[in-house]
C-alpha positions in Angstrom: 0.0 0.1 0.1 1.0 3.5 -0.4 2.7 5.4 2.8 0.0 7.1 4.7 0.7 9.8 7.6 -0.1 6.5 9.8 2.7 4.6 8.1 5.1 7.1 8.7 4.1 8.0 12.1 5.1 4.4 12.9 7.9 4.1 11.0 9.2 7.1 12.8 8.1 5.9 16.3 9.8 2.4 15.1 13.2 4.5 14.4 13.0 6.5 17.3 12.5 3.8 19.9 14.5 0.7 18.7 12.7 -2.7 19.0 9.3 -1.5 18.6 6.9 -2.4 15.4 8.9 -2.4 12.3 6.7 -1.2 9.3 9.1 -2.9 7.1 8.2 -6.3 8.2 5.5 -7.4 5.8 2.9 -10.3 6.0 3.6 -12.5 3.1 0.4 -14.6 3.4 -1.2 -13.1 0.3 2.0 -13.6 -1.7 1.5 -17.3 -2.3 1.9 -18.9 -5.9 -2.0 -19.2 -5.9 -2.6 -15.8 -5.5 -1.0 -14.5 -8.6 -1.9 -12.3 -10.5 -2.0 -10.1 -7.1 -3.4 -6.3 -7.2 -1.3 -4.0 -5.2 -1.0 -0.1 -4.8 2.8 0.0 -5.5 5.8 -2.0 -6.5 9.3 -1.7 -6.0 10.9 0.5 -8.8 13.3 -2.1 -9.5 10.7 -4.5 -10.3 8.2 -2.5 -12.4 7.4 -2.8 -16.4 5.1 0.3 -17.5 3.0 0.5 -20.4 4.2 3.2 -22.8 0.7 4.8 -22.9 0.7 5.0 -19.1 3.8 6.9 -19.1 2.5 9.2 -22.0 -0.7 10.0 -20.0 0.9 10.2 -16.5 4.7 10.7 -17.0 7.6 9.2 -15.4 9.8 10.1 -12.3 8.9 13.8 -11.1 12.6 15.6 -10.9 11.8 16.9 -7.6 13.1 13.4 -6.2 16.9 12.5 -6.1 16.2 8.8 -4.8 13.9 7.1 -2.5 9.9 7.5 -2.8 10.1 8.6 -6.5 8.5 5.5 -7.6 6.0 5.6 -5.0 5.1 8.8 -5.9 4.9 7.9 -9.5 2.5 4.9 -9.3 0.7 7.2 -6.9 -0.3 9.4 -9.8 -1.0 6.3 -11.9 -3.3 5.1 -9.7 -5.4 8.5 -9.0 -5.9 8.2 -12.9 -7.4 4.6 -12.5 -4.2 2.5 -13.5 -3.7 -0.4 -11.1 -0.2 -2.3 -10.4 -0.2 -6.4 -10.3 2.5 -8.4 -9.3 2.8 -11.6 -11.5 4.9 -14.7 -11.0 7.1 -14.7 -13.7 9.4 -13.1 -15.0 11.8 -13.6 -12.0 13.6 -10.3 -11.0 16.6 -10.5 -8.4 16.6 -7.1 -6.7 19.9 -6.7 -4.9 18.5 -4.5 -2.2 20.9 -2.0 -0.6 23.8 -3.4 -3.0 24.4 0.3 -4.0 24.4 1.5 -0.2 26.4 -0.7 2.0 26.0 0.5 5.5 29.3 1.8 6.6 28.6 5.1 8.7 29.4 7.7 5.8 27.2 5.7 3.5 24.4 5.3 6.1 24.4 8.9 7.0 24.0 9.7 3.4 21.1 7.2 2.9 19.6 8.4 5.7 19.3 12.0 4.4 18.2 10.7 0.9 15.5 8.6 2.4 14.3 11.6 4.7 14.3 14.0 1.8 12.5 11.4 -0.6 10.0 11.3 2.5 9.4 14.8 2.8 8.9 15.4 -1.0 6.5 12.1 -1.2 4.4 13.8 1.5 4.8 17.4 0.0 3.3 16.0 -3.1 0.8 13.1 -1.8 -0.7 14.7 1.4 -2.9 17.9 1.7 -1.5 20.7 3.7 -2.6 20.0 7.2 -1.4 16.3 6.6 1.9 17.4 5.2 2.5 19.8 8.3 1.3 17.0 11.0 3.9 14.7 8.9 6.7 17.4 9.3 6.0 17.7 13.0 6.0 13.9 13.7 9.6 13.5 11.9 10.5 15.9 14.9 10.2 12.7 17.1 13.6 11.6 15.5 15.5 14.4 17.3 16.4 12.9 20.5 17.6 9.7 18.9 19.7 12.2 16.6 21.1 13.8 19.7 22.0 10.7 21.5 23.8 9.1 18.5 27.5 8.7 18.6 27.8 10.7 15.4 30.1 13.6 15.3 28.4 16.9 15.9 28.6 17.7 12.1 26.8 14.5 11.3 24.4 15.2 13.9 23.9 18.7 12.3 23.4 17.7 8.8 20.9 15.1 9.9 19.0 17.9 11.8 19.4 19.9 9.1 17.1 17.7 6.8 14.6 17.1 9.8 14.0 20.9 9.8 14.1 21.2 5.9 17.1 23.1 5.3 
């Protein structure tokens, strides 16, 4: 499903309080072989095949995104125009998740900043103004975790600048 204000709240709460609910843990009961084709709201960008007429009508990736959530926003536009996304059981695609951003400290910070920017851009484009402002307020819950982290003051400052939209 598309990320909602509630989903982002749970995700940020999970990030702020380790060991809490994990929004990325998915229930794969629906993804059994006998359930295909399976209609969903969105598909991982690495796994998409898009008909040309859909692209011509709705456009491709929004240039306001650099990385993260760009395919989610694009599919949200498709969905609003009445197009659906379907998971099929073939062809098989192998997506090397995180392969381009292995988790050392520097790369983690870059990825964190890109993901946060992607979240903010997605929320700004998809949510109405009150929901977007509430989303930005909810993001402030991450501040204690950032301040208590073992990152340098410069790294903490960069993470906080992202949270405050600077």
